[in-house]
Every structure is written in C-alpha cells, then in structure tokens.
N, C-alpha and C positions, 0 to 999 in steps of 0.2 A: 343835636343832630342824630338822625337815626343810624342804625347799624350799616345800612347800605350806602349812606352818604350820597344820595342822589338828589338832595334838595336843590331846586332851582336849575338843575341840569336839563338841557334840551336834548331830547331823544327823538330822532326821526324814525317813524315806524311805517314800513311798507307791508301791505298785504292784508289789511282787515277786510273781510268780506261780510261778516255778520257777527252776532253775539257769541257764536260757537268758535270763532277763529282763534288760533293760537295768538295771533297778533293782537287781537282785542284784549285777551287776558293779560298779555304782557303790558299793553298800554295802561290797563286799569291798575296793574300791580305797581308799575313805576310811578303812576300818578299818586297812589296811596303813599308812596315813599317820598313824595315831594317833588318829583320831576315834572317837566313840562313837555308832554308829548306833542309831536307834530306828525300828522298822519298824511300818508300818500296812498291814493287808491288809483285803480286802473282807468276809470271812466267818470264822466260827469254824472251819469246815471247812478253809479255806485256812491258817489259823493252825496247826491241828493237823498239816497236811501239811508245813509249812515249819519246824516247831519244831526238828527235827534239823538241817536245812540251815543255819539261821541261828544255831545254837548258843546261847550264853548271852545274847544280846542280846534286849531286850524286844520283844514283838510285841503290838500293839493291834489291835482290830477296829473298822472304821468303813466303812460303805457311804456314799460321798460323795453319793449321790442323796438322802439323808435328813438334813435339817438337825439334827434332834434327835441323831443319832449323832455329827455333828461337834461339837455342843455338849458331849456326853458325853466325847468324846475330848479336847477342850480342857480340861475339868475334870480328867480323869485326868492329862494331861501337866502341868498346872499344879501338881499335887500331887507328881509324881515327877520331872519334868524342867522346872523353871520357867524355864530359860534355853535358848533354841534359837538355834544359830548358823547353821543352814541348813535348808532344806526341799527335798526332791526330789519333784516331781510327775511320776510316770511312769504316768499313767492315761489309757487311751483305750478307747473302745468304739464299735463300729459293727455294725449288724444287717445281715449279708450273707446271711441265711437264704434269701432269695428269689433269690440268685444275682446276677450282674452285670446291671444294667439301664442304659439310657441315663440320663444325669444328670437330664434333665428329668422323668423318671418317678419320681424319688426321692419317697417319701411324707413328708408333714409329720411324722408320728410318728417315722420313722426319723431324719430330719434333726435334729429338736429334741432327741431323746434323746441323739444323738451329741454335740450342742453342750453339753448339760447335763453329761454325764459327762466328755467329753474336754476341754472348754474352761472352762465355768462353774465346774467343781470347783476349778480353780486359784484363781479369785477367791474362792470360798467358803472354801477352806482358808486362804488368806492372811488373809481377814477374821476367821475364827474364831481363828486363832493369833497375830494381830498383837501382842497384848500380851505374848506369851511370847518374841518375837524380840528378840535383842539389837539395839542401834542400827544396827550395820553388817552385819546378817545377809545371807546370800545365798539367794535362792529361784530354783530352776531348774526348767524343765519339759522334756519331750522332744517335740520337734516333728519335722519332716521337712525334707529338703534343699531341696525346692522345692514351693510350693503352686500354681504356675501351669502346670506341665506336666500336661496333661489325660490322665492315665492312666485308661482306662476301668474297670479292675478296682478301683482305689482309690476312684474315684467321689466321693461326697459328703464323704468324709473330708478331702479337700484343702481345701475351703472352711472346714471346721471347724478345721483346723490353722492356716489363715490367720487366723481369728478369735483363736486361741490366741496366735499371734505378735503380733497387734495389741494384745492385752491387756497385753503386757509394758510397753509405753510408758505406758499409762494406770494400771497398778498402781504403776509406779515414780513417776509424777507424784503420785498421790494419797498414797502412803506418804511422799513427800518432805516433806509438811506436818508430820510428827512423827518422822521417822527418816531413816537413810541406807541403808535396805534396798534391795538391788539385785534386779532380776528379769531373768533371761536364759533362753535356751533353747539346747539342743543340737539341731541339725538333721541327723541322720544320713541317709545314703542307705540302700538296702535292707539289712536285717539278717536274720540267720537266728534268729528267735525263734518261740516257740510262738504268740504272738498274731498275728504276720504270716502264719503258716501257714493261718490261717482266712480270709485274703483270697483270693477266687477268682482263679486264674491267677498267684498271687504267685511260685510257684517258677520259672515261666518268666521272669518279670521279673527275679528274682534272678540267674538264670543269664545273662541278657542283660547285667545290670549288671557281672558278672564280665568280660565281653568288652569292655565300654565303658571300664571303669576302666583307665587306662594301665598299671598294674602287672600287670594280668591276674588280679587277686584281689579278691574282694568285701570291703567294709568289715567289719571284725570288731567284735563288740559291745564288746569291751574297749577298742577305740580310741575309741568314743563315750563310754564310761565315763571314760576318762582326761580327756577334755575337760570332762566334767561335774564331775569332781573339781577341776579347775583353776578352773572357774567358781564352785565353792563356796568356794574358798580366798581368803584376803586378797590373794594374788598377782594376782588378776584384778580388783582393786578399780576399775580404770579402765574395765572393760567393763560396760555397763549398758543395759538395754532392747534387747538384741541377740539375734538368732538366729545362733549360730555354726554355719556349715555344715561338716559333717564327711563328706565323700564320696569321699575318696582321689582327687580329681581327675576324677570321673566327668563333671562338667558341662562339661569342656573337650574331650571326646573323642568326641562323637556323630558327628563327620564323619571318623572314622578311616578311612583308605583301605581297610583289610581288611574293615571292617564294611560300608562302602558296596558294595564288590565282592561280598561274600557276599549282601547283601540284593538287589542287582540281578540276580544270577545265579539267584535263586529265582523271579523274575518270569517 
C-alpha cells in the first residue's frame, strides 16, 4: 500500500475543464495513487470534449446551479458508485464581462451568482451526496491563498472565497452529528489555468507573483494537486476545517529588497 492509502477509493471530482485544470491534476494524482476517480462536469459538451482526456473513467453531467440535476446525479451515483471516499469541489465562477470595477460597484446579480456557483455549490453537493459518503470521507474544495489582500482585478471573488472558507467549519460541525467526514480547502497562490486567464489583469499579477516568491518561480498546479491528494487521504486525518495555504512562500516576501528597489525606481 502506498503512503497516501488511496488504493481502490472512489473520489468524485467536480470541475475539470481541460488539461490545465486543478481538478484534472488532482484526478491524475489520485489515480497514480490507486484511487478510482469519478468525474462530474457542467455540460454534455464538456463531457464530449473531455472523454479522450479522462480515459476510461466515468464522467457524469451536472450543472450545480440546478437542484434537480444534483438530485439526478445522486441517484446515478447511488446506483453505480454507492460508496464515496472523497469529493473534490473545484468549481468557481465570476462574471467579469464588464471588466474590472471598484468593489463597491459590484452588482447584486454578479455577487449572488458567484456565491451560488463558487460557494453554495459545495454545501449543496455535500448535502446531496451525504448518504453516499463513507463515515470518514474527505471533502475538499479549492480556495485561494488569501481573501484579505484587496486585489482590484480579483474583486468580488475574494469575499466569495472567504465565505467558502468559512463554510468548512460549519459543514464539519453539522456532519459531525452523524459522521466523521472532514471538510478542508487547498488555498493556492496564482496558478496558470484557463479559468484564471479570464480574470482581467491576471497575467501581470501572475508574473509579479513569480518575482515575489522566494524561489523565483510561480506555484505549479501540480503542487496544489499534491496537497489536495494528501487532504483526500487518510494520512491527513488530523486536518479538519482548514484552508491549507500553498503559495511557495509568496506571503513572506513582499518586502524583498530587490522588489522594493525596482518599485521605487519606477516612481
């Protein structure tokens, strides 16, 4: 048995979009550890696009904005995968079509839809699939390394991710009434994914992160996936209701002498 002890465990993974996705890397990592991934994507079109990439593993369709689709997914999984050892929630959405705006100009529609898809979906997925989870299952979500740094381009998604982080404690507490299911999050710094490319100004922020990180290299998606696999495994049984920050030390280095010097020389 490998260190992660994931052999023959069924892990449901929400949110693969393409080869660059965090969810894809998590799926590949747990597969290499002997787990059996079950993928859930938003649409039939996405399923058709990913069939070759995900190989022989099952792919289900469920748009988490619609409760009836979650109910249908639960019924399908109950028939074909009645015991789930883990869930990966790698789902986020933000409407940036109008470009970056001051935070106070965020529309109610923008904000509430982002909360629904990016945060409430974790709660609704957990509730829908609770009876399929084994007693000590692990549920993880993908958050961010900090929700209090006011990045103008990320805007209203930081408070949404803060709500996601907070929900971990409440889900753990409510599930503790009938199980030992753990809820945790991986909080990576900036990653090179297709989803992040849709955030205005993200590329510049990513390049800046490379300079701030002590090693001079941005966080790799696989590094976040490795932590996710650990949180899914029994080896992390003592970690519960936590957001594990994975930023390659970025948070310690904002006052690096070279960065300060370069910034001041531009003024």
